[in-house]
C-alpha positions as CSV (number, residue, x, y, z in Angstrom):
1,M,-11.7,54.9,31.1
2,K,-13.3,51.9,29.3
3,K,-13.3,53.3,26.2
4,I,-9.4,53.7,26.0
5,I,-8.9,50.3,27.1
6,D,-11.5,48.7,24.5
7,Y,-9.2,51.1,22.0
8,I,-6.0,50.1,23.3
9,K,-7.0,46.1,22.9
10,D,-8.5,46.8,19.2
11,K,-4.6,48.3,18.3
12,I,-2.9,45.3,20.1
13,Y,-5.3,42.8,18.4
14,Y,-4.3,44.6,15.0
15,V,-0.2,44.8,15.6
16,L,-0.8,41.2,16.6
17,G,-2.9,40.3,13.8
18,F,-0.4,42.0,10.7
19,T,2.9,40.5,12.9
20,V,1.6,37.4,12.6
21,L,0.9,37.4,8.6
22,V,4.4,39.1,8.3
23,I,5.4,35.7,9.6
24,V,3.2,33.7,7.3
25,I,4.4,35.7,4.2
26,L,7.9,35.5,5.6
27,I,7.8,31.7,5.7
28,I,6.2,31.4,2.2
29,I,8.8,33.3,0.8
30,N,11.5,31.3,2.5
31,A,10.1,27.9,1.4
32,C,9.1,29.1,-2.2
33,S,12.5,30.8,-2.6
34,N,15.6,28.9,-4.4
35,R,13.7,26.0,-5.1
36,S,12.1,24.0,-2.7
37,G,12.7,23.9,1.4
38,S,13.4,20.4,1.1
39,Y,16.1,18.3,0.1
40,E,13.5,15.3,-1.0
41,D,11.5,18.1,-3.2
42,I,14.4,19.3,-4.8
43,E,14.7,15.4,-6.0
44,N,11.2,14.9,-7.0
45,D,12.1,18.4,-9.1
46,M,14.5,17.1,-10.6
47,V,12.9,13.6,-11.3
48,E,10.2,15.6,-13.3
49,A,12.6,17.4,-15.2
50,A,14.1,14.6,-16.4
51,K,11.5,12.9,-17.5
52,E,10.1,15.7,-19.5
53,Y,13.3,16.4,-20.9
54,Y,13.2,12.7,-21.9
55,S,9.3,12.6,-23.4
56,N,11.1,14.7,-26.0
57,R,14.3,12.5,-26.4
58,K,12.8,9.2,-26.5
59,N,15.5,7.7,-28.6
60,R,18.0,8.2,-26.3
61,L,16.8,6.3,-23.6
62,P,18.0,2.8,-22.9
63,K,16.6,0.2,-25.2
64,E,18.0,-3.1,-23.2
65,D,16.5,-4.2,-19.6
66,D,18.7,-2.9,-16.8
67,G,20.1,-0.3,-19.4
68,T,20.8,2.9,-17.6
69,V,21.3,6.2,-18.7
70,E,22.2,9.7,-16.5
71,V,21.1,12.9,-17.0
72,S,22.9,16.1,-15.1
73,I,21.4,18.6,-13.3
74,G,23.3,20.9,-15.8
75,T,22.0,19.8,-18.7
76,L,18.2,19.7,-17.4
77,I,19.0,23.9,-16.4
78,D,20.0,24.0,-20.0
79,A,17.1,22.9,-21.2
80,E,15.4,25.2,-19.1
81,L,13.8,22.3,-17.5
82,L,14.9,23.4,-13.7
83,E,16.6,26.4,-12.4
84,E,19.7,26.6,-10.5
85,I,19.5,24.6,-7.5
86,V,20.8,26.5,-4.4
87,D,21.6,24.6,-0.9
88,P,18.1,25.7,1.4
89,K,20.6,25.4,4.1
90,N,23.5,27.8,2.4
91,K,22.0,30.0,0.0
92,N,25.7,31.0,-1.0
93,Q,26.5,27.4,-2.3
94,T,24.7,25.4,-5.5
95,C,23.9,22.5,-5.5
96,S,25.4,19.5,-8.3
97,G,23.7,15.5,-9.0
98,H,22.4,13.8,-11.9
99,V,19.0,11.6,-12.5
100,E,19.6,8.1,-13.6
101,V,16.7,6.4,-15.8
102,T,16.7,2.5,-15.5
103,K,14.7,0.7,-17.8
104,V,12.5,-2.0,-16.7
105,G,10.1,-3.7,-18.7
106,D,8.2,-1.5,-20.4
107,D,8.9,1.4,-17.7
108,Y,11.2,3.5,-16.7
109,S,12.4,4.2,-13.3
110,Y,13.8,7.6,-12.4
111,T,16.3,7.7,-9.5
112,P,17.8,11.2,-8.2
113,F,21.6,11.6,-6.9
114,L,22.0,15.5,-5.0
115,T,24.5,16.3,-3.6
116,C,24.5,19.5,-1.2
117,K,28.0,19.6,0.0
118,G,28.6,19.5,3.8
119,N,24.7,19.4,3.8
120,Y,22.8,17.1,2.2
121,E,25.1,13.7,0.1
122,P,24.3,10.4,-0.9
123,E,25.0,8.3,2.1
124,Y,25.8,5.2,0.5
125,L,25.3,1.9,2.0
126,S,28.6,0.2,1.2
127,D,30.5,3.0,3.1
128,I,28.3,2.3,6.3
129,I,28.5,-1.5,5.9
130,K,32.6,-0.9,5.2
131,D,32.1,1.2,8.7
132,V,30.8,-1.4,10.8
133,K,33.2,-3.1,13.9
134,T,32.8,-6.3,15.6
135,D,31.4,-6.0,19.0
136,E,32.8,-8.1,22.0
137,Y,30.7,-10.7,21.0
138,G,32.2,-10.9,17.6
139,N,29.2,-9.9,16.3
140,G,29.2,-7.7,12.9
141,V,31.1,-7.6,9.3
142,Y,33.9,-10.2,8.6
143,E,35.8,-9.8,5.2
144,I,35.5,-13.0,3.5
145,G,37.9,-12.9,0.2
146,D,36.4,-10.3,-1.7
147,E,33.3,-10.1,0.1
148,L,32.0,-8.3,3.6
149,V,29.9,-11.1,5.2
150,Y,27.4,-10.3,8.0
151,R,28.3,-12.2,10.9
152,G,27.2,-13.5,14.4
153,E,23.9,-14.1,16.3
154,D,22.8,-10.4,16.8
155,V,23.6,-8.3,14.0
156,N,22.6,-5.1,13.0
157,N,21.6,-5.8,9.3
158,Y,17.9,-5.0,8.6
159,V,17.0,-2.8,5.7
160,Q,14.1,-1.6,4.7
161,F,13.6,-1.9,0.6
162,N,10.4,-2.4,-1.6
163,N,8.5,-1.6,1.9
164,Q,9.6,-5.0,3.2
165,L,12.1,-5.9,6.1
166,W,15.2,-7.7,4.4
167,R,18.3,-8.6,6.1
168,I,22.2,-8.0,4.3
169,V,24.0,-11.3,3.6
170,K,26.8,-10.1,2.2
171,M,28.6,-7.1,0.4
172,D,30.0,-9.2,-2.9
173,A,33.2,-8.3,-4.9
174,E,31.3,-6.3,-7.5
175,G,29.9,-3.8,-4.7
176,D,26.2,-5.6,-4.9
177,F,24.2,-6.7,-1.7
178,K,23.0,-9.7,-0.9
179,L,19.7,-9.4,0.8
180,V,17.2,-12.2,1.9
181,L,13.7,-11.4,3.4
182,A,13.2,-11.4,6.6
183,E,10.3,-13.2,6.8
184,K,9.4,-16.3,5.6
185,T,6.3,-16.7,3.4
186,G,2.8,-17.6,4.4
187,D,2.7,-20.4,1.8
188,A,4.8,-23.6,1.8
189,Y,6.0,-24.4,-1.8
190,A,7.4,-27.6,-3.3
191,W,11.1,-27.4,-4.4
192,D,9.7,-29.7,-7.0
193,D,7.1,-31.8,-7.9
194,A,7.8,-33.4,-11.3
195,Y,7.5,-37.2,-12.1
196,N,11.1,-38.9,-11.4
197,S,11.7,-41.9,-13.5
198,E,14.0,-43.1,-11.6
199,R,12.1,-42.9,-8.1
200,E,9.1,-44.3,-10.5
201,S,6.8,-41.3,-7.8
202,Y,6.3,-37.7,-8.1
203,V,8.9,-36.9,-5.5
204,G,10.4,-34.4,-8.0
205,I,13.8,-33.7,-9.5
206,N,17.0,-32.1,-8.2
207,T,19.0,-32.1,-11.2
208,D,17.6,-29.2,-13.4
209,Y,16.8,-26.2,-11.5
210,L,16.0,-24.2,-14.9
211,H,12.4,-26.2,-15.0
212,T,12.1,-26.6,-11.1
213,N,8.9,-25.1,-9.4
214,I,10.6,-23.3,-6.9
215,R,12.0,-21.0,-9.6
216,K,8.5,-20.2,-11.0
217,V,7.4,-19.5,-7.8
218,L,10.4,-17.5,-7.1
219,N,10.1,-15.7,-10.3
220,D,6.0,-15.2,-10.0
221,Y,7.1,-13.8,-6.5
222,Y,9.5,-11.2,-8.6
223,K,7.2,-9.9,-10.8
224,K,4.0,-9.5,-8.4
225,N,5.8,-8.2,-5.3
226,F,8.4,-5.7,-6.7
227,T,7.9,-2.2,-7.7
228,T,9.1,-0.6,-10.7
229,D,11.5,1.2,-9.0
230,S,12.5,-1.3,-6.6
231,K,13.3,-3.6,-10.1
232,A,15.6,-1.0,-11.0
233,K,17.6,-1.4,-8.0
234,I,17.7,-5.4,-8.6
235,V,20.6,-6.6,-9.7
236,S,21.1,-10.1,-12.2
237,K,23.5,-12.3,-10.6
238,D,24.1,-16.2,-11.2
239,L,22.9,-18.3,-8.9
240,C,25.3,-21.2,-7.4
241,V,23.1,-24.2,-7.2
242,G,25.6,-27.0,-7.0
243,K,25.3,-30.2,-5.1
244,Y,26.3,-32.0,-1.6
245,A,26.6,-34.9,0.5
246,E,25.1,-34.7,3.7
247,T,28.5,-35.2,5.4
248,D,30.6,-32.9,3.0
249,E,32.5,-29.6,4.1
250,F,30.8,-26.6,2.9
251,S,32.6,-25.2,-0.2
252,V,31.5,-21.9,-2.3
253,D,33.3,-24.0,-5.6
254,K,31.3,-27.2,-5.0
255,E,28.4,-24.6,-5.2
256,C,29.2,-23.0,-8.2
257,S,29.8,-26.2,-10.2
258,I,26.7,-25.6,-11.2
259,I,25.3,-22.0,-12.5
260,K,22.1,-20.8,-13.1
261,E,22.9,-17.5,-15.1
262,D,21.4,-13.6,-14.8
263,E,18.8,-14.7,-12.4
264,K,16.5,-11.6,-10.3
265,I,15.7,-13.4,-7.3
266,G,16.5,-16.3,-5.6
267,L,17.4,-18.5,-2.4
268,L,19.8,-19.1,0.3
269,T,23.1,-21.4,-0.3
270,A,24.4,-23.4,2.1
271,S,27.8,-21.3,2.5
272,D,25.4,-18.2,3.1
273,Y,24.4,-20.4,6.3
274,K,27.9,-21.2,7.4
275,N,29.2,-18.1,7.2
276,A,26.8,-16.1,8.9
277,S,28.0,-18.7,12.2
278,L,30.8,-17.2,14.3
279,A,31.2,-21.0,15.6
280,E,34.8,-22.2,14.6
281,N,33.3,-26.0,13.9
282,C,30.7,-25.1,11.6
283,T,32.6,-26.8,8.8
284,K,30.4,-29.8,7.5
285,L,26.5,-29.7,6.3
286,D,25.7,-31.9,9.3
287,S,27.4,-29.5,12.0
288,N,24.5,-28.6,14.1
289,E,27.0,-26.6,15.5
290,C,26.6,-23.9,12.9
291,S,23.2,-23.2,14.3
292,N,25.4,-21.4,17.3
293,Y,26.0,-17.6,17.0
294,N,24.0,-17.5,13.8
295,Y,21.4,-14.9,12.8
296,L,20.2,-17.3,10.3
297,S,19.5,-19.9,12.9
298,N,16.4,-17.7,14.0
299,I,13.4,-19.5,12.9
300,E,11.3,-17.0,14.3
301,E,12.5,-15.2,10.8
302,F,14.0,-18.2,8.7
303,N,12.3,-21.4,7.5
304,T,13.4,-21.8,3.8
305,W,14.6,-24.4,1.0
306,F,17.9,-23.6,0.2
307,L,19.2,-23.6,-3.5
308,N,22.0,-26.7,-3.3
309,S,20.7,-29.9,-3.6
310,S,21.4,-33.8,-2.8
311,S,24.3,-35.3,-5.0
312,A,23.8,-38.8,-3.4
313,D,20.1,-38.6,-5.4
314,T,17.9,-36.9,-7.9
315,Y,15.3,-35.9,-5.8
316,K,16.7,-34.5,-2.6
317,V,16.9,-31.0,-1.5
318,Y,18.1,-29.1,1.7
319,Y,16.4,-26.6,3.5
320,L,16.8,-24.4,6.8
321,Q,15.1,-24.6,9.9
322,E,17.5,-23.5,12.5
323,T,19.7,-26.3,10.9
324,I,20.7,-27.8,7.6
325,N,18.2,-30.5,7.2
326,I,17.1,-32.9,4.1
327,S,13.4,-33.4,2.6
328,N,12.1,-34.7,-0.7
329,A,11.8,-32.3,-3.0
330,S,8.3,-32.7,-3.4
331,N,7.7,-31.9,0.1
332,T,6.6,-28.0,1.2
333,K,8.5,-25.6,2.5
334,K,8.0,-21.8,3.3
335,I,10.8,-19.8,1.6
336,N,13.0,-16.6,2.4
337,P,13.3,-15.2,-1.2
338,V,17.2,-13.3,-1.8
339,I,17.4,-10.9,-4.4
340,Y,20.7,-8.5,-4.7
341,I,20.4,-4.8,-5.1
342,T,22.9,-2.1,-6.7
343,S,25.9,-1.4,-5.5
344,K,24.7,2.7,-6.1
345,S,22.1,1.7,-2.8
346,I,21.5,5.2,-1.0
347,V,20.8,4.9,2.7
348,S,18.2,7.7,3.7
349,E,18.0,6.9,7.5
350,G,18.2,3.8,9.8
351,K,20.7,2.4,12.1
352,G,20.7,-1.4,10.9
353,T,18.4,-2.6,13.8
354,Q,15.1,-4.5,13.4
355,K,13.3,-1.2,14.7
356,N,15.1,1.3,13.0
357,P,16.4,-0.5,9.5
358,Y,18.6,1.3,7.0
359,I,16.2,2.7,4.4
360,I,16.8,2.0,1.1
361,K,15.4,5.4,-1.4
């Protein structure tokens, strides 16, 4: 009887072992068939194929910084660098898309755009923002001119970009996104510390943003802190560095009366702070009411120089510390850098909260 039981046990082990082996083989076959079993792997294959494609066609790569070219999946298939891409979730459907190549200094960034209809399609940040509704307290997205602006004290405008946490200030008229770093820098910097002949001391000069210390600091931050792929998504913008008197009303026209063209990185403007507030009487720079219902007044996150300086003298500059304040340019303050990212920014996941931010691919 014992021999019979042992014989049956042995057979059961063989059957179970064979069954497990078959299951493993089927899983491997399914994962390897029709390209990759994951969309992310397919996108990686697209990028590698595009790199190989342009390695033999370097004359087709963009020559100017920030220049872009595209190569479609169809072209990569014709070049025998990529097989037809079948949707992993629907074997009867093929996927489409392209790879965008951007010149960043001496390097090139490759960004895949994959569409498998109904199962995997790009979720653009612009579409998300357009669908944001205001809550019962008024927190949310508002249309101001041709821009969509986040306003209120408690807004879900957090994004993860370049492995850093940022907040969306607005989507501008071109569809690009203004982001401000959601953490002030550890170090403090002078806005400018040049010798001011009018004051006969090193209090700084606020009349020439081009040569300021803060511009050098920001450009150095840009060079050292962003990856090549992140730089490919950052777009140049004209910075509004116009001046205000302390009792002036907020005015974009006044801010933009002085422009520094084609900058990759900057700081907040006074009107950014004003627009973020839901307070009805937030109309002038010296209005403390502007700090009400305003996420930018959160001192835990924001403590920064503004781009805007005083029109009453040549050495004072405005800064944000819960409210708008003014200081000698030579004094040191922490900063929250500001960038714009492309209108083509895609979100891979997230809800826009601090703990679950939109993640930019």
